[in-house]
C-alpha positions as CSV (number, residue, x, y, z in Angstrom):
1,X,115.0,55.2,109.3
2,X,112.7,57.4,107.2
3,X,109.9,57.2,109.9
4,X,112.5,58.1,112.6
5,X,113.5,61.2,110.6
6,X,109.8,62.2,110.1
7,X,109.2,61.7,113.8
8,X,112.2,63.8,114.7
9,X,111.2,66.6,112.4
10,X,107.6,66.5,113.7
11,X,108.9,66.7,117.3
12,X,111.2,69.6,116.3
13,X,108.4,71.5,114.6
14,X,106.0,71.1,117.6
15,X,108.8,72.2,120.0
16,X,109.3,75.3,117.8
17,X,105.6,76.1,117.9
18,X,105.4,75.6,121.7
19,X,108.5,77.8,122.3
20,X,107.0,80.7,120.2
21,X,104.1,81.0,122.6
22,X,105.5,81.5,126.1
23,X,103.3,81.1,129.1
24,X,104.7,82.8,132.2
25,X,103.4,81.4,135.4
26,X,103.7,83.1,138.8
27,X,102.2,83.2,142.2
28,X,100.0,86.2,143.3
29,X,100.8,86.8,146.9
30,X,99.1,88.7,149.7
31,X,100.7,92.1,150.4
32,X,102.9,93.0,153.3
33,X,102.1,96.0,155.5
34,X,105.0,98.4,155.8
35,X,106.5,98.1,159.3
36,X,109.9,98.2,160.9
37,X,110.4,94.5,161.0
38,X,111.5,93.5,157.5
39,X,111.6,89.7,157.9
40,X,108.6,88.7,159.9
41,X,105.5,87.4,158.1
42,X,102.5,88.2,160.3
43,X,98.8,87.4,159.9
44,X,97.2,89.8,157.4
45,X,93.5,88.8,157.9
46,X,90.8,86.5,156.7
47,X,89.9,85.8,153.1
48,X,86.4,87.2,153.0
49,X,85.6,87.1,149.3
50,X,86.9,84.9,146.5
51,X,86.0,86.4,143.0
52,X,87.5,83.7,140.8
53,X,88.1,80.0,140.6
54,X,90.6,77.7,139.0
55,X,90.5,78.1,135.2
56,X,88.9,81.5,135.3
57,X,90.2,84.1,132.7
58,X,91.1,87.3,134.5
59,X,92.0,90.8,133.4
60,X,94.9,93.0,134.7
61,X,93.9,94.9,137.9
62,X,90.7,92.8,138.3
63,X,90.0,92.1,142.0
64,X,90.5,88.4,142.6
65,X,90.0,88.3,146.3
66,X,89.3,90.5,149.3
67,X,91.1,90.0,152.6
68,X,89.4,91.5,155.7
69,X,91.9,92.8,158.3
70,X,90.9,94.2,161.7
71,X,90.7,97.7,160.2
72,X,90.4,97.6,156.4
73,X,89.6,95.4,153.4
74,X,92.5,94.6,151.2
75,X,91.9,93.8,147.5
76,X,94.2,91.2,145.8
77,X,94.3,92.2,142.1
78,X,95.6,90.4,139.0
79,X,99.0,91.8,138.0
80,X,98.3,90.9,134.3
81,X,95.7,89.3,132.0
82,X,95.8,85.5,132.3
83,X,94.2,82.3,133.6
84,X,94.0,81.3,137.2
85,X,95.8,77.9,137.5
86,X,95.5,77.3,141.2
87,X,93.7,78.8,144.2
88,X,95.7,78.2,147.4
89,X,93.4,79.7,150.0
90,X,89.7,79.2,150.5
91,X,87.1,81.7,151.8
92,X,87.2,82.0,155.6
93,X,90.9,80.9,155.9
94,X,93.6,83.1,157.5
95,X,96.0,84.7,155.1
96,X,99.5,85.6,156.1
97,X,101.5,88.5,154.7
98,X,103.3,87.5,151.5
99,X,101.4,84.2,151.3
100,X,100.7,82.9,147.8
101,X,97.0,83.1,147.2
102,X,96.8,82.3,143.5
103,X,98.9,80.8,140.7
104,X,98.4,82.7,137.4
105,X,99.4,81.9,133.8
106,X,99.8,85.3,132.3
107,X,98.9,84.4,128.7
108,X,95.4,83.2,128.0
109,X,94.8,79.5,127.1
110,X,93.5,79.1,123.6
111,X,89.7,79.1,123.5
112,X,89.2,80.9,126.8
113,X,85.7,82.4,126.9
114,X,86.6,86.1,127.6
115,X,83.0,87.3,127.3
116,X,81.8,84.9,130.0
117,X,84.6,85.9,132.3
118,X,83.8,89.6,131.7
119,X,80.1,89.0,132.5
120,X,81.0,87.1,135.6
121,X,83.3,89.8,136.8
122,X,80.6,92.5,136.1
123,X,78.0,90.5,138.0
124,X,80.3,90.1,141.0
125,X,81.3,93.8,140.9
126,X,77.6,94.9,140.8
127,X,76.8,92.6,143.7
128,X,79.6,94.0,145.8
129,X,78.4,97.5,145.1
130,X,74.9,96.6,146.1
131,X,76.1,95.1,149.3
132,X,78.1,98.2,150.1
133,X,75.0,100.4,149.4
134,X,72.9,98.2,151.7
135,X,75.4,98.5,154.5
136,X,75.5,102.3,154.1
137,X,71.7,102.5,154.2
138,X,71.6,100.3,157.4
139,X,74.2,102.6,159.0
140,X,72.1,105.7,158.2
141,X,69.0,104.0,159.6
142,X,70.9,103.3,162.8
143,X,72.0,106.9,163.1
144,X,68.5,108.1,162.5
145,X,67.2,105.7,165.2
146,X,69.8,107.0,167.7
147,X,68.9,110.6,166.9
148,X,65.2,109.8,167.4
149,X,65.9,108.2,170.8
150,X,67.8,111.2,172.0
151,X,65.0,113.5,170.8
152,X,62.5,111.3,172.7
153,X,64.6,111.8,175.9
154,X,64.7,115.5,175.4
155,X,60.9,115.9,174.7
156,X,59.7,113.8,177.6
157,X,62.2,115.2,180.1
158,X,60.2,118.3,181.4
159,X,57.2,116.1,182.3
160,X,59.3,113.9,184.6
161,X,61.7,116.4,186.1
162,X,60.3,119.0,188.5
163,X,63.7,120.3,189.4
164,X,64.3,121.7,185.9
165,X,62.5,124.9,186.8
166,X,64.6,125.5,189.9
167,X,67.2,128.3,189.5
168,X,70.0,125.9,190.5
169,X,69.1,123.7,187.6
170,X,69.4,126.5,184.9
171,X,72.3,124.6,183.3
172,X,69.9,121.8,182.5
173,X,68.1,124.0,179.9
174,X,70.8,123.1,177.4
175,X,69.6,120.0,175.3
176,X,72.8,118.0,175.8
177,X,72.6,118.6,179.5
178,X,68.9,117.6,179.6
179,X,69.7,114.3,177.9
180,X,72.6,113.6,180.3
181,X,70.4,114.5,183.3
182,X,67.5,112.3,182.0
183,X,69.8,109.3,181.5
184,X,71.3,109.7,184.9
185,X,67.8,110.0,186.4
186,X,66.9,106.7,184.6
187,X,69.9,105.0,186.2
188,X,72.0,104.9,183.1
189,X,75.8,105.5,183.2
190,X,76.5,109.0,181.9
191,X,79.8,110.4,180.6
192,X,80.6,114.0,180.4
């Protein structure tokens, strides 16, 4: 009887301790685009980047995943500090609007390594910025190559077109007109 009383008091004290620390768990869902249809859940896009794994400590507003749509990239952010309990969608999978993507416990588990999580987040953030800068540099190189190609058409045109000096071809003295004329002469489709 004394051991039963001690056991009951130990259970009561552990229940009191557990209830003083409340862990709120909730799903983090993909957003819904504002449209007229209130009840349909359409395909949002493809999960392109996954920035955390099960058990990862995350901070409020930290980007947990990126969903690529046909027009934009959508960041899925943590609504609060916490620990990721479950990842429902893998990279490359289709994500529907309002679909749960993560399960989050909003209060950190004891002993979670906050510094390691912060370093990992900073590493991924820096990598993402580097990738964006590389894409921008590639786009600028493509634009420069296109401009160089048009300049090449314009500079070699007078050597191949005897009709440019004819009075009826005076409109061809404009650089844009020269480029269109040279492309048409080369057999390319030309739009006005």
